[in-house]
Every structure is written in structure tokens, then in C-alpha cells.
C-alpha positions, 0 to 999 in steps of 0.5 A: 483456473477461475479466480474470484476476488472480493474487494471493498472498492476498486482502486486505481492502484490495483487495476494494473495488477488485476489486468496482469492477472487477467492476461496471464490467466487468459493464457492458461485458459482461466479467468478472473472476476473482481467483485467490488462491495461498494461504488466508493468510500467517503474519503476516495476521489474515484468511483466504480464507474471510473474503473470498471472493466469487463472483469468487474462486477458491483455488488448492491448494498449499503455502507456502515462504519463498524469498529472504525472500518467502512463495512459494506453490507451487500446482497447478490453475492451468491449469484456472483459465485454461481456465474463466476464458478471459481476455483479460488476466492481471494478475499481482499477486503476487510475481515470485518466485511459481511461479504467475506463471512458470506464467502466462507459460508458459501464455501461450506454449503455449495456443491462446487468446491473452491479454496478461500485465500485471505489477502492479509496486509495488516501487521503487529507494528501498526499504531492506532488510537482505537477504543477498547470496545473497537479493539475487542471487536476487531480482535474477536473478528480476527480470531473468528475468521482467520482460522477458516481460510484455506490459505493467505496471500502475504506481501512480506515478513511483518504480514506473515507475523500477523497471519501466524498469530491468528491463523492455524494455516501458517504453512499455507502462505503464498508470498504476494508482494504488492505491485504498481504499474511498474512499466509506467514508473520505470519509463518515467524514471528513465525519461525524467531522471536528468530533468531535476533542475527543470522540474524544480523550477516548474514547481517553485522548489529551491535548487539548493534545498534537500527535498523530501517528498511524502505522498500521503493523505493528510490524516493522523495515521500518515504521521505528517504532524509527527514528522514536523515535530522531528524536523523541528529539532534537525540541525539541518532544518533550514537546508531541508524542504518537506513536500507533501502531496495529498489532501485531507482534514489535517491541512490547516493544522499541518500548515500551522504546525510548520509555522510554529516549528519553522519548518519549510513545508509545501502542501501540494494537494492531491496530485496525478500519477504523472505529477507524482512521477515528476515530484519523485524526479525532483526530490532527493529522498522519499519520506513516509512517516506513517504511524499505521500503514500496512503495505503502502504502494507509494514505497514501491513508486519510490523504489521504481523512481530510484529514490533513497528511502526514509521510512517509519518503523510502522510502515509495513513493507520496510523490511523488503524495501530498505537495506539499512544504510544502502538505500535508506533508513528506518526510524522509530518514534520510540527514540525521537533523538535518534530519528532526528539524527537520521533525518540529518544524516540523510540531508548531510549524505554525500552525492556518492551515497545518494547515487548508490542508494538510487541504484540500490532502490532500483535493484530492489524494485526490479528484483522483488516488485515486477508485476509480471513475475509476482503474478506468475508466482501467485498463479503457480502457488495457487495451482500447487494448492489446487493440485494442478493448473 
């Protein structure tokens, strides 16, 4: 089986997954080609040249913003199809991308048949501030493209609902949970789990405070401003510390809000993977307050790191990641008072509950998000749709 993946850009957090797919395909005498539509995007600190491998190819073109999304207008895609000669094409970029539309057109006009799958992570619970014209364009694009795919890769139940709304091929959904470099996070968890106090001293974190950790870009969609508003009403506010690892245009605004609300907020800026493993090890709970987040990989990092989870209902993988009350909680901005009580509930939790929640998070990670098993199931599902290996 030969697979061609179309993606907007290469990303560090996908390369381990692509490597696992390549390794398993090689054992099946198959191959993968990953075609990136652009060198990078304006808000990303890496580029294609940082991540390229023998399996990757960079399409030439330019980037524009259409309906609030970076849209890469490329050339040379047909030549990539000719070289890759795929049996399956996985469209992992936006449905607004012209390269995705072109792939569907090539499927109609080429002499070699192949199947097209769309890797769909969007869900209906995402909260956005897009204008009416932008929402109209995006709605039209979904209805125009989704019915033409042969099938879909879906990371979970909320994504399934989105696919079912816009597609006529709901029976052709392959479950494809997101994965991370689980070997790294598993190894680092085992290495760092007994070094909490040492790591807190390293980062200047008060040993007595309950530390929430939030890896997130400092943008509106990540909801850090709304998190601070909720935290301001906590009964246990003075016992709590909110660590945010990430950079973005809201840094100054968030610092000012924290002072206004009298919330202990530490903005640590962009951190490396090694540093994030240390921050997970010193934290008491993982907190992701996003107002729009299709399927964040940081949730999987927290699971593999053995942390209790506190997730907004707008976080797309919360049904798979959280067993309510066992390894964490899901809160809603529709009921701020209840959300604040949940924050306090976690801070006041007994050490026995936190130990149980850590064990449960690790169990969920091992059961659902091991990259080797996820890729094996993906290739089996694609082979079944092709009618054989």
C-alpha cells in the first residue's frame, strides 16, 4: 500500500507518527509520501527545512488568508501524484485548501484509481468569533467537499458528529486517535516522577501551592483569559498557581488580568519538549481552558505524564481523555459558578484521589493512545477499504 499525505505544514508533533507509519508500511512493502503545502505559517517557530525527511516533499506556492484560515495555493501537485502513485490519499490540511480540492479533481481524472480520506478533527462544540461571511464560506466549503471523500479518519466521538453532519459516507469512518511521541513521555514520566520537589526549586515554584500547568499559545482561542476570570472567584485562589507555557500576542493582557484578579500566574514562554516533561512532573493538575480546540495533543502529553485533567468542554478529545471524577473533570463556561467549584474541588482533592487519577490517566494513555497500535489499526482499516494489503 502506498499512501500520500497532504498537510498544510510539517509539525514537530506529527513527525513521530509519520515515522511510525513509514516503518510499518515498509514492513508491508509499502511507502508513504508527505507533501507539505507550505514551508511554514506565520505563528509557527519552525519550518519545513527543520523537519524534512526522505519521505517528505515541499510543494511550491504562496499563502493567503481565506475565511480566517491560512490557505496555501500550491503548484506541482499532479507531479507529486505521478511520482508517489498512491493507493490512498489522506488530506490532513484544511478543507479550504486548494490542494485538497485539486486532489479530489485528480482522483476523477487520473487513470490510476485511489481512495481519498479526509483527516477530520473539527467538532461542533468549537466556539469562534468569525464573521457571518466567514462562517458562510466555511459552511459552504464543508458541504461542497465532505461528500466527495471516500472516507474519513476521526480521532473521537465529537469529530464523528461533525463528519456525520457534513458527509454522506458516515459508514466509512476509521478511528484514528491522535498520538504523540509516547516513548519519550513514558520514559520521562518514569525518570522524573520522584523529582517533584527538586523540579519546583529549579523553576522557582512554591512547594506548598497547588500547581496547574497549561501548555498553550497565548491567543484568544486557548481561553487563558477566561481561566483567569474563573480563578478569581475560587475559594482556594491563594493556594493555587497557574503555570502557562507558551507565547503569543496576549502575554501583556494576561499579565495585567492576573494582577487585576489577584491570581498567581506564571507565563514561562515557549518551552522545549524536555522542559515540558519537567513541568508536567512538578505540576499537580493539567488544565486546558480552550474555547476552540479540535483535538489538542497536549492532552495526550498530560495523560502519558500521569496527570489529573481539568478540561473545557470545548476541548475536542475530552470524551476519550477524561473519565469524570476518576482522572479529572470537564467544565463548561455556560455555568461559571459550577466551573469555579470544580477548580476548587481539584485543589481540595485528597492525595489518594490524585494518586488514583494519575494511575487512571496512564491507563487511558496506554489503552487508547499508543502510536504503534493506533498506526496498526489505521493500516488495517485502509487495507480493508482497498480490499487487501
